[in-house]
A tleap script that builds the chain and sets N, CA, C and O, in Angstrom:
source leaprc.protein.ff14SB
mol = sequence {
  NMET GLU MET ARG VAL PRO ILE GLU LYS LYS
  LEU ALA LEU THR VAL GLN GLU ALA ALA GLU
  TYR SER ASN ILE GLY GLN ASN LYS ILE SER
  MET LEU LEU LYS LEU PRO ASN CYS PRO PHE
  VAL LEU PHE VAL GLY GLY LYS LYS LEU VAL
  LYS ARG LYS GLU PHE GLU GLN PHE ILE SER
  GLU LYS MET ASN CILE
}
set mol.1.N position { -30.476 7.222 10.420 }
set mol.1.CA position { -30.199 7.743 11.260 }
set mol.1.C position { -28.411 8.087 10.453 }
set mol.1.O position { -28.247 7.338 9.490 }
set mol.2.N position { -27.435 8.843 10.661 }
set mol.2.CA position { -26.130 8.476 10.105 }
set mol.2.C position { -25.510 8.296 11.165 }
set mol.2.O position { -25.549 9.037 12.147 }
set mol.3.N position { -24.760 7.089 11.021 }
set mol.3.CA position { -23.752 6.527 11.906 }
set mol.3.C position { -22.373 7.065 11.115 }
set mol.3.O position { -22.299 7.152 9.889 }
set mol.4.N position { -21.169 7.449 12.158 }
set mol.4.CA position { -20.504 9.177 11.988 }
set mol.4.C position { -19.265 7.611 12.489 }
set mol.4.O position { -19.656 6.635 13.130 }
set mol.5.N position { -18.099 7.768 12.074 }
set mol.5.CA position { -16.338 6.672 12.271 }
set mol.5.C position { -16.355 8.302 13.519 }
set mol.5.O position { -16.579 9.500 13.345 }
set mol.6.N position { -16.006 7.485 14.650 }
set mol.6.CA position { -14.595 8.852 15.254 }
set mol.6.C position { -13.940 8.727 14.685 }
set mol.6.O position { -13.793 7.669 14.074 }
set mol.7.N position { -13.258 9.635 14.580 }
set mol.7.CA position { -11.507 10.360 14.337 }
set mol.7.C position { -11.046 9.022 15.088 }
set mol.7.O position { -11.800 8.065 14.909 }
set mol.8.N position { -10.189 8.855 15.709 }
set mol.8.CA position { -9.899 7.851 16.338 }
set mol.8.C position { -9.655 7.065 15.730 }
set mol.8.O position { -8.486 6.828 15.426 }
set mol.9.N position { -10.866 6.215 15.236 }
set mol.9.CA position { -10.937 4.902 14.925 }
set mol.9.C position { -10.347 5.028 13.079 }
set mol.9.O position { -9.585 4.203 12.576 }
set mol.10.N position { -10.941 6.278 12.314 }
set mol.10.CA position { -10.741 6.243 11.046 }
set mol.10.C position { -9.126 6.234 10.863 }
set mol.10.O position { -8.470 7.023 11.543 }
set mol.11.N position { -8.575 5.491 10.096 }
set mol.11.CA position { -7.243 5.140 9.086 }
set mol.11.C position { -6.778 6.293 8.399 }
set mol.11.O position { -5.548 6.303 8.334 }
set mol.12.N position { -7.477 7.525 7.721 }
set mol.12.CA position { -8.049 8.287 6.909 }
set mol.12.C position { -8.244 9.348 7.142 }
set mol.12.O position { -9.468 9.469 7.107 }
set mol.13.N position { -7.593 10.706 7.487 }
set mol.13.CA position { -8.356 11.847 7.521 }
set mol.13.C position { -8.304 12.742 6.595 }
set mol.13.O position { -7.268 13.102 6.037 }
set mol.14.N position { -9.698 13.260 6.318 }
set mol.14.CA position { -9.056 14.892 5.021 }
set mol.14.C position { -8.474 16.269 6.495 }
set mol.14.O position { -8.621 16.550 7.684 }
set mol.15.N position { -7.679 16.753 5.035 }
set mol.15.CA position { -7.305 18.167 5.553 }
set mol.15.C position { -8.049 18.515 7.471 }
set mol.15.O position { -7.896 18.319 8.677 }
set mol.16.N position { -8.713 19.026 6.605 }
set mol.16.CA position { -10.409 19.515 7.541 }
set mol.16.C position { -10.722 18.656 8.754 }
set mol.16.O position { -11.537 19.028 9.597 }
set mol.17.N position { -10.170 17.686 8.822 }
set mol.17.CA position { -9.666 16.559 10.440 }
set mol.17.C position { -9.172 16.466 10.191 }
set mol.17.O position { -8.901 15.305 10.500 }
set mol.18.N position { -8.180 16.954 9.421 }
set mol.18.CA position { -7.281 16.074 10.222 }
set mol.18.C position { -6.441 17.455 10.809 }
set mol.18.O position { -5.366 17.265 11.378 }
set mol.19.N position { -6.875 18.593 10.679 }
set mol.19.CA position { -6.704 20.288 11.163 }
set mol.19.C position { -7.192 19.807 12.336 }
set mol.19.O position { -6.290 19.870 13.172 }
set mol.20.N position { -8.737 19.108 13.053 }
set mol.20.CA position { -9.052 19.711 13.235 }
set mol.20.C position { -8.943 18.563 14.538 }
set mol.20.O position { -8.864 19.244 15.560 }
set mol.21.N position { -8.914 17.320 14.842 }
set mol.21.CA position { -7.858 16.591 15.321 }
set mol.21.C position { -6.459 17.493 16.022 }
set mol.21.O position { -6.363 17.493 17.249 }
set mol.22.N position { -5.642 18.075 15.370 }
set mol.22.CA position { -4.095 18.256 15.964 }
set mol.22.C position { -3.859 19.841 16.050 }
set mol.22.O position { -2.724 20.165 16.400 }
set mol.23.N position { -4.449 20.513 15.876 }
set mol.23.CA position { -4.815 22.318 16.000 }
set mol.23.C position { -4.159 22.791 15.056 }
set mol.23.O position { -4.537 23.945 14.856 }
set mol.24.N position { -3.127 22.398 14.164 }
set mol.24.CA position { -2.345 22.580 12.802 }
set mol.24.C position { -3.416 22.692 11.611 }
set mol.24.O position { -4.083 21.745 11.196 }
set mol.25.N position { -3.460 23.832 11.198 }
set mol.25.CA position { -3.973 24.440 10.365 }
set mol.25.C position { -3.578 24.184 9.316 }
set mol.25.O position { -2.397 24.025 9.008 }
set mol.26.N position { -5.116 24.064 8.180 }
set mol.26.CA position { -5.777 22.873 7.124 }
set mol.26.C position { -4.465 23.849 6.122 }
set mol.26.O position { -4.411 23.153 5.108 }
set mol.27.N position { -3.699 24.736 5.956 }
set mol.27.CA position { -2.435 25.201 5.043 }
set mol.27.C position { -1.062 24.384 5.617 }
set mol.27.O position { -0.355 23.662 4.915 }
set mol.28.N position { -0.821 24.706 7.265 }
set mol.28.CA position { 0.045 23.814 7.135 }
set mol.28.C position { -0.033 22.232 6.949 }
set mol.28.O position { 0.938 21.695 6.415 }
set mol.29.N position { -0.918 21.584 7.276 }
set mol.29.CA position { -0.953 20.563 6.774 }
set mol.29.C position { -0.879 19.987 5.402 }
set mol.29.O position { -0.379 18.986 4.887 }
set mol.30.N position { -1.571 21.012 5.016 }
set mol.30.CA position { -1.867 20.528 3.127 }
set mol.30.C position { -0.481 20.794 2.337 }
set mol.30.O position { -0.118 19.996 1.473 }
set mol.31.N position { 0.584 22.390 2.786 }
set mol.31.CA position { 1.596 22.085 2.423 }
set mol.31.C position { 3.089 20.843 2.683 }
set mol.31.O position { 4.201 20.739 2.167 }
set mol.32.N position { 2.392 20.140 3.670 }
set mol.32.CA position { 3.530 19.428 4.473 }
set mol.32.C position { 2.451 17.563 3.215 }
set mol.32.O position { 2.560 16.437 2.731 }
set mol.33.N position { 1.955 18.261 3.361 }
set mol.33.CA position { 1.752 16.894 2.232 }
set mol.33.C position { 1.748 17.026 0.599 }
set mol.33.O position { 1.477 16.050 -0.101 }
set mol.34.N position { 1.927 17.736 0.294 }
set mol.34.CA position { 3.326 18.205 -0.852 }
set mol.34.C position { 4.560 18.065 -0.426 }
set mol.34.O position { 5.260 18.895 -1.006 }
set mol.35.N position { 5.330 17.254 0.495 }
set mol.35.CA position { 6.458 17.825 0.718 }
set mol.35.C position { 6.860 15.603 0.193 }
set mol.35.O position { 6.351 14.494 0.360 }
set mol.36.N position { 7.915 16.173 -0.373 }
set mol.36.CA position { 8.574 15.019 -1.480 }
set mol.36.C position { 8.585 13.887 0.447 }
set mol.36.O position { 8.988 14.079 1.594 }
set mol.37.N position { 8.038 13.050 -0.146 }
set mol.37.CA position { 8.352 11.355 0.357 }
set mol.37.C position { 7.782 11.290 1.744 }
set mol.37.O position { 7.998 10.298 2.440 }
set mol.38.N position { 6.908 12.519 2.275 }
set mol.38.CA position { 6.391 12.722 2.788 }
set mol.38.C position { 5.018 11.313 3.378 }
set mol.38.O position { 4.038 10.884 2.769 }
set mol.39.N position { 5.603 10.939 4.870 }
set mol.39.CA position { 5.124 9.497 5.376 }
set mol.39.C position { 3.219 9.363 5.597 }
set mol.39.O position { 2.467 8.412 5.811 }
set mol.40.N position { 2.980 11.089 5.377 }
set mol.40.CA position { 1.476 10.413 5.999 }
set mol.40.C position { 0.098 10.221 5.106 }
set mol.40.O position { -0.997 9.764 5.432 }
set mol.41.N position { 0.669 10.842 3.630 }
set mol.41.CA position { -0.092 11.019 2.680 }
set mol.41.C position { -0.075 10.167 2.070 }
set mol.41.O position { 0.942 9.505 1.865 }
set mol.42.N position { -1.915 9.769 1.290 }
set mol.42.CA position { -3.128 8.567 0.762 }
set mol.42.C position { -3.515 9.716 -0.020 }
set mol.42.O position { -4.037 10.763 0.364 }
set mol.43.N position { -2.993 9.154 -1.808 }
set mol.43.CA position { -4.465 9.755 -2.718 }
set mol.43.C position { -5.407 9.499 -2.684 }
set mol.43.O position { -5.803 9.092 -1.591 }
set mol.44.N position { -6.041 9.537 -3.416 }
set mol.44.CA position { -7.117 8.382 -3.393 }
set mol.44.C position { -8.211 9.307 -4.633 }
set mol.44.O position { -9.227 9.960 -4.396 }
set mol.45.N position { -7.503 9.031 -6.003 }
set mol.45.CA position { -7.675 9.434 -7.101 }
set mol.45.C position { -7.072 10.601 -7.441 }
set mol.45.O position { -6.066 10.571 -8.150 }
set mol.46.N position { -7.679 11.970 -6.917 }
set mol.46.CA position { -7.071 13.451 -7.285 }
set mol.46.C position { -7.149 13.279 -4.806 }
set mol.46.O position { -6.267 14.026 -4.383 }
set mol.47.N position { -7.446 13.001 -4.332 }
set mol.47.CA position { -7.081 13.514 -3.339 }
set mol.47.C position { -6.392 13.299 -2.965 }
set mol.47.O position { -5.575 12.652 -3.621 }
set mol.48.N position { -6.034 13.720 -1.274 }
set mol.48.CA position { -4.889 13.791 -0.504 }
set mol.48.C position { -5.687 13.434 0.711 }
set mol.48.O position { -6.727 14.024 1.004 }
set mol.49.N position { -5.130 12.360 1.476 }
set mol.49.CA position { -6.106 12.579 3.091 }
set mol.49.C position { -4.411 12.371 3.484 }
set mol.49.O position { -3.251 12.413 3.073 }
set mol.50.N position { -5.471 12.076 4.813 }
set mol.50.CA position { -4.085 11.626 5.722 }
set mol.50.C position { -3.960 10.352 6.865 }
set mol.50.O position { -4.667 9.765 7.683 }
set mol.51.N position { -2.867 10.346 6.454 }
set mol.51.CA position { -3.199 8.294 7.422 }
set mol.51.C position { -2.749 8.816 9.034 }
set mol.51.O position { -1.669 8.991 9.597 }
set mol.52.N position { -4.185 8.958 9.431 }
set mol.52.CA position { -4.025 9.307 10.452 }
set mol.52.C position { -3.050 8.954 11.803 }
set mol.52.O position { -2.864 9.671 12.786 }
set mol.53.N position { -2.692 8.090 11.618 }
set mol.53.CA position { -1.190 6.886 12.265 }
set mol.53.C position { 0.037 7.885 12.541 }
set mol.53.O position { 0.633 8.415 13.478 }
set mol.54.N position { 0.041 7.789 10.682 }
set mol.54.CA position { 1.224 7.955 10.139 }
set mol.54.C position { 1.243 9.545 11.139 }
set mol.54.O position { 2.175 9.853 11.882 }
set mol.55.N position { 0.773 9.858 11.057 }
set mol.55.CA position { 0.562 11.782 11.263 }
set mol.55.C position { 0.697 11.782 12.656 }
set mol.55.O position { 1.546 12.619 12.963 }
set mol.56.N position { 0.286 11.276 13.522 }
set mol.56.CA position { 0.122 11.206 14.837 }
set mol.56.C position { 1.878 10.187 14.590 }
set mol.56.O position { 1.241 9.322 15.190 }
set mol.57.N position { 2.579 9.873 14.453 }
set mol.57.CA position { 3.649 9.775 14.801 }
set mol.57.C position { 5.077 10.646 14.316 }
set mol.57.O position { 6.157 10.873 14.861 }
set mol.58.N position { 4.235 11.123 12.511 }
set mol.58.CA position { 4.936 12.651 12.717 }
set mol.58.C position { 5.345 14.252 13.316 }
set mol.58.O position { 6.269 15.064 13.254 }
set mol.59.N position { 3.827 14.072 13.996 }
set mol.59.CA position { 3.791 15.153 15.208 }
set mol.59.C position { 5.169 14.753 16.476 }
set mol.59.O position { 6.312 15.203 16.548 }
set mol.60.N position { 4.459 13.759 17.326 }
set mol.60.CA position { 5.379 13.513 18.478 }
set mol.60.C position { 6.653 13.047 17.708 }
set mol.60.O position { 7.180 12.056 18.213 }
set mol.61.N position { 7.130 13.437 16.839 }
set mol.61.CA position { 8.264 12.978 16.513 }
set mol.61.C position { 9.275 14.844 16.570 }
set mol.61.O position { 10.494 14.980 16.671 }
set mol.62.N position { 8.655 15.510 16.507 }
set mol.62.CA position { 8.658 17.534 15.735 }
set mol.62.C position { 8.491 18.035 17.489 }
set mol.62.O position { 7.777 17.711 18.438 }
set mol.63.N position { 9.563 18.965 17.235 }
set mol.63.CA position { 8.924 19.761 17.962 }
set mol.63.C position { 8.927 21.408 17.329 }
set mol.63.O position { 9.017 22.556 17.764 }
set mol.64.N position { 8.837 21.002 16.580 }
set mol.64.CA position { 8.406 22.914 15.215 }
set mol.64.C position { 8.382 22.112 14.410 }
set mol.64.O position { 9.286 21.313 14.167 }
set mol.65.N position { 6.672 22.259 13.527 }
set mol.65.CA position { 6.007 22.491 12.150 }
set mol.65.C position { 6.772 23.355 11.302 }
set mol.65.O position { 6.365 23.630 10.173 }
savepdb mol mol.pdb
quit
């Protein structure tokens, strides 16, 4: 039996998980991750993950993306 960690308990999310979690499209999240000084990008080798708490903070401070 596979144990899955709920999204709200994960420290880092894939682009797909972040899109499902935030209702923001994967393409938009990928574009945001490419911005200089993106506060919620985490590089793991060649893979980009989304730091959940920083992503939540980023969204809460924005009126439009």
